[in-house]
Residue, then its C-alpha position, 0 to 999 in steps of 0.5 A: x888188692x890180694x894178699x900176694x903168698x909165695x913159697x920154696x923157689x917162686x919166692x926166691x925169684x921174685x925176693x919177697x914171701x908177701x906182697x899186696x898186688x892189685x887185681x881182680x882175678x887171680x890172671x890179674x894178680x898175677x900178672x900183676x906181679x909178674x910185671x913187679x918181678x924179674x922175669x925167673x919168677x913169670x917162668x915159674x908160674x907154668x909150674x905151679x900150683x896157685x890155691x887162694x884162701x886155702x882152697x886150688x884155684x883157677x885164673x878167672x876166680x874172683x879175689x878181693x882184699x881179704x884174700x890170700x892168693x898163695x903161689x907153690x912152685x912142684x916140689x921134688x925130691x921124696x921116697x925112693 
């Protein structure tokens, strides 16, 4: 079970910033999160970046009990 960390809109959509979700890969962890949280969370995921232990991740990357999967929604704003 990996630690799932959610930021910004992902945290708001899920109603939590941290959870423990079962899965052997990033895709399995995210599928478990989609099933657990309201549908707004799942709708947001395609636009998010996912990192494992501070590194960019792919869906088939394996995760274990000591891994942290972070979901980072796009950030808007900036200098014009």
